TORTORTOR-696706 format. One line per field, with one value per residue (C-alpha): x, y, z; chain; residue number from 1. Coordinates in steps of 0.05 Angstrom, whole numbers. Layout:
# residues N
px <- [X | ...];
py <- [Y | ...];
pz <- [Z | ...];
c <- [A | ...];
k <- [NUM | ...];
END
This chain:
# residues 250
px <- [228 | 213 | 161 | 178 | 108 | 79 | 17 | -45 | -9 | -24 | 8 | -21 | 0 | 18 | 40 | -10 | 17 | 43 | 82 | 71 | 130 | 128 | 198 | 224 | 289 | 294 | 325 | 317 | 246 | 222 | 158 | 146 | 103 | 51 | 24 | -48 | -99 | -174 | -212 | -269 | -331 | -361 | -392 | -323 | -334 | -314 | -363 | -350 | -298 | -260 | -240 | -190 | -120 | -76 | -31 | -87 | -118 | -59 | -93 | -158 | -206 | -200 | -125 | -110 | -87 | -40 | 12 | 82 | 111 | 171 | 242 | 306 | 349 | 406 | 357 | 315 | 256 | 199 | 129 | 95 | 26 | 22 | -38 | -55 | -93 | -119 | -154 | -186 | -261 | -299 | -338 | -274 | -261 | -201 | -151 | -124 | -52 | -46 | 10 | -3 | 43 | 8 | -14 | 51 | 49 | 82 | 125 | 171 | 176 | 236 | 240 | 173 | 160 | 120 | 151 | 110 | 141 | 122 | 126 | 143 | 200 | 271 | 306 | 283 | 270 | 207 | 152 | 137 | 161 | 126 | 159 | 104 | 104 | 48 | 10 | 7 | 54 | -2 | -27 | -23 | -48 | -39 | -70 | -5 | -36 | -90 | -95 | -158 | -192 | -192 | -229 | -202 | -137 | -110 | -74 | -37 | -49 | -3 | -44 | -13 | -79 | -78 | -119 | -103 | -142 | -101 | -119 | -185 | -209 | -188 | -219 | -286 | -289 | -292 | -343 | -303 | -342 | -297 | -321 | -316 | -358 | -298 | -231 | -169 | -146 | -76 | -88 | -96 | -36 | 14 | 10 | 73 | 137 | 203 | 249 | 305 | 375 | 414 | 454 | 530 | 554 | 552 | 508 | 445 | 383 | 344 | 280 | 217 | 169 | 106 | 57 | -14 | -66 | -15 | -12 | 52 | 74 | 66 | 134 | 158 | 206 | 259 | 244 | 169 | 155 | 81 | 50 | 46 | -14 | -21 | -12 | -78 | -120 | -173 | -156 | -166 | -221 | -194 | -205 | -176 | -197 | -259 | -246 | -286 | -260 | -215 | -200 | -145 | -128 | -171];
py <- [162 | 101 | 52 | -21 | -50 | -118 | -147 | -113 | -55 | 17 | 86 | 156 | 199 | 273 | 277 | 309 | 273 | 202 | 159 | 83 | 46 | -28 | -57 | -126 | -160 | -180 | -245 | -304 | -330 | -272 | -242 | -169 | -136 | -81 | -31 | -9 | 24 | 18 | 77 | 51 | 84 | 75 | 9 | -20 | -21 | 24 | 78 | 63 | 30 | 96 | 83 | 31 | 60 | 9 | 1 | 13 | 70 | 103 | 166 | 174 | 226 | 268 | 276 | 258 | 186 | 165 | 113 | 141 | 81 | 35 | 50 | 9 | 25 | -3 | -38 | -70 | -53 | -9 | 12 | 71 | 99 | 171 | 202 | 273 | 257 | 328 | 326 | 257 | 262 | 261 | 198 | 157 | 124 | 80 | 68 | -3 | -9 | -72 | -114 | -162 | -210 | -222 | -292 | -315 | -335 | -291 | -347 | -329 | -255 | -241 | -189 | -156 | -95 | -31 | 34 | 96 | 165 | 237 | 262 | 332 | 311 | 326 | 273 | 214 | 170 | 127 | 139 | 65 | -1 | -68 | -133 | -173 | -248 | -285 | -333 | -391 | -371 | -385 | -313 | -276 | -210 | -180 | -122 | -96 | -42 | 11 | 85 | 99 | 157 | 163 | 225 | 285 | 250 | 189 | 126 | 70 | -4 | -61 | -119 | -171 | -204 | -248 | -272 | -333 | -308 | -245 | -173 | -191 | -231 | -176 | -121 | -156 | -171 | -96 | -80 | -69 | -91 | -136 | -144 | -217 | -212 | -204 | -238 | -195 | -180 | -172 | -97 | -93 | -57 | -100 | -98 | -56 | -39 | -67 | -21 | 11 | -16 | 11 | 74 | 73 | 109 | 184 | 180 | 223 | 180 | 197 | 235 | 192 | 203 | 243 | 201 | 195 | 230 | 262 | 338 | 369 | 392 | 324 | 301 | 232 | 191 | 146 | 129 | 136 | 102 | 97 | 31 | 12 | 55 | 107 | 178 | 212 | 149 | 133 | 79 | 8 | -32 | -81 | -149 | -214 | -286 | -306 | -341 | -343 | -308 | -351 | -307 | -327 | -307 | -245];
pz <- [390 | 346 | 373 | 357 | 355 | 369 | 335 | 363 | 395 | 378 | 382 | 378 | 319 | 325 | 253 | 205 | 143 | 150 | 102 | 110 | 79 | 64 | 62 | 45 | 23 | -50 | -73 | -119 | -116 | -73 | -101 | -113 | -60 | -73 | -23 | -24 | 22 | 36 | 65 | 109 | 136 | 206 | 183 | 168 | 93 | 35 | 14 | -60 | -104 | -105 | -33 | -58 | -71 | -108 | -169 | -220 | -180 | -145 | -118 | -79 | -110 | -47 | -60 | 13 | 4 | -52 | -71 | -80 | -115 | -107 | -88 | -84 | -24 | 17 | 64 | 10 | -34 | -12 | -34 | 0 | 16 | 41 | 77 | 95 | 159 | 169 | 102 | 105 | 98 | 164 | 147 | 138 | 205 | 187 | 132 | 122 | 99 | 57 | 25 | -32 | -69 | -136 | -120 | -87 | -14 | 38 | 66 | 7 | 26 | 69 | 125 | 112 | 155 | 155 | 177 | 193 | 183 | 195 | 123 | 148 | 195 | 175 | 218 | 175 | 235 | 235 | 285 | 289 | 260 | 256 | 233 | 199 | 207 | 170 | 214 | 165 | 108 | 58 | 57 | -10 | 20 | 89 | 127 | 157 | 200 | 204 | 214 | 254 | 288 | 363 | 388 | 352 | 332 | 296 | 319 | 285 | 302 | 280 | 252 | 206 | 187 | 125 | 66 | 24 | -37 | -49 | -59 | -92 | -32 | 16 | -25 | -35 | 40 | 53 | -1 | -66 | -128 | -170 | -242 | -261 | -324 | -370 | -372 | -369 | -440 | -468 | -470 | -395 | -365 | -328 | -252 | -245 | -281 | -256 | -218 | -258 | -246 | -187 | -202 | -192 | -130 | -139 | -201 | -205 | -217 | -280 | -269 | -271 | -328 | -311 | -272 | -295 | -253 | -206 | -198 | -224 | -155 | -121 | -94 | -113 | -72 | -100 | -172 | -163 | -229 | -245 | -262 | -335 | -354 | -408 | -383 | -372 | -381 | -329 | -278 | -299 | -265 | -214 | -246 | -220 | -231 | -190 | -125 | -62 | 0 | 45 | 104 | 151 | 222 | 230];
c <- [A | A | A | A | A | A | A | A | A | A | A | A | A | A | A | A | A | A | A | A | A | A | A | A | A | A | A | A | A | A | A | A | A | A | A | A | A | A | A | A | A | A | A | A | A | A | A | A | A | A | A | A | A | A | A | A | A | A | A | A | A | A | A | A | A | A | A | A | A | A | A | A | A | A | A | A | A | A | A | A | A | A | A | A | A | A | A | A | A | A | A | A | A | A | A | A | A | A | A | A | A | A | A | A | A | A | A | A | A | A | A | A | A | A | A | A | A | A | A | A | A | A | A | A | A | A | A | A | A | A | A | A | A | A | A | A | A | A | A | A | A | A | A | A | A | A | A | A | A | A | A | A | A | A | A | A | A | A | A | A | A | A | A | A | A | A | A | A | A | A | A | A | A | A | A | A | A | A | A | A | A | A | A | A | A | A | A | A | A | A | A | A | A | A | A | A | A | A | A | A | A | A | A | A | A | A | A | A | A | A | A | A | A | A | A | A | A | A | A | A | A | A | A | A | A | A | A | A | A | A | A | A | A | A | A | A | A | A | A | A | A | A | A | A | A | A | A | A | A | A];
k <- [1 | 2 | 3 | 4 | 5 | 6 | 7 | 8 | 9 | 10 | 11 | 12 | 13 | 14 | 15 | 16 | 17 | 18 | 19 | 20 | 21 | 22 | 23 | 24 | 25 | 26 | 27 | 28 | 29 | 30 | 31 | 32 | 33 | 34 | 35 | 36 | 37 | 38 | 39 | 40 | 41 | 42 | 43 | 44 | 45 | 46 | 47 | 48 | 49 | 50 | 51 | 52 | 53 | 54 | 55 | 56 | 57 | 58 | 59 | 60 | 61 | 62 | 63 | 64 | 65 | 66 | 67 | 68 | 69 | 70 | 71 | 72 | 73 | 74 | 75 | 76 | 77 | 78 | 79 | 80 | 81 | 82 | 83 | 84 | 85 | 86 | 87 | 88 | 89 | 90 | 91 | 92 | 93 | 94 | 95 | 96 | 97 | 98 | 99 | 100 | 101 | 102 | 103 | 104 | 105 | 106 | 107 | 108 | 109 | 110 | 111 | 112 | 113 | 114 | 115 | 116 | 117 | 118 | 119 | 120 | 121 | 122 | 123 | 124 | 125 | 126 | 127 | 128 | 129 | 130 | 131 | 132 | 133 | 134 | 135 | 136 | 137 | 138 | 139 | 140 | 141 | 142 | 143 | 144 | 145 | 146 | 147 | 148 | 149 | 150 | 151 | 152 | 153 | 154 | 155 | 156 | 157 | 158 | 159 | 160 | 161 | 162 | 163 | 164 | 165 | 166 | 167 | 168 | 169 | 170 | 171 | 172 | 173 | 174 | 175 | 176 | 177 | 178 | 179 | 180 | 181 | 182 | 183 | 184 | 185 | 186 | 187 | 188 | 189 | 190 | 191 | 192 | 193 | 194 | 195 | 196 | 197 | 198 | 199 | 200 | 201 | 202 | 203 | 204 | 205 | 206 | 207 | 208 | 209 | 210 | 211 | 212 | 213 | 214 | 215 | 216 | 217 | 218 | 219 | 220 | 221 | 222 | 223 | 224 | 225 | 226 | 227 | 228 | 229 | 230 | 231 | 232 | 233 | 234 | 235 | 236 | 237 | 238 | 239 | 240 | 241 | 242 | 243 | 244 | 245 | 246 | 247 | 248 | 249 | 250];
END
């Protein structure tokens, strides 16, 4: 059964590995959306900068939370975060599931939603769906939902809380150290590569190139193209232009 969720509602999770899929409708003037995750301790803050899983750091050191990458489908574009809940470290109490639009406001993003799947289920039906409606339209980053511990299990809560100063403002609010001492140089990898063109009906998509930092046996979904970063290179530091936090609607 799929739960159609309202803001603030929650649902218990029986799945051991969950796939959180951000989905939106592309179009002229619609910005690209990126999925990311923040692993928080009991104090509601990250334990270190490694607890930020995003386009320049797509896999948590524990190997239990990782970004699968983008996919083009019949229902729109998606970006996905997958979590092995049974392996998440005991001092992680919640995992925020975040959407950012690279400085463009979310009033230009159409039909944004988050769908939660049991990664081991064969039926392909979501456990829960949440249609995200920004409160002001001026948000450039959104906490779409959270996975959080409840007793011995996990639950998912629909949130839709926004920030007007993007992924940087959101990340720093939860304890991420953003290095503002140096400007981003031309050698810094681009935020993400564009999706490949759609394949003709019946065509077999080309295999994606090996992704940096991923084990060889990690499954990829859709095209799963890694961000523009040299294979085997360490993750880039998260550097964005300085700007004070401007939190909205939390």
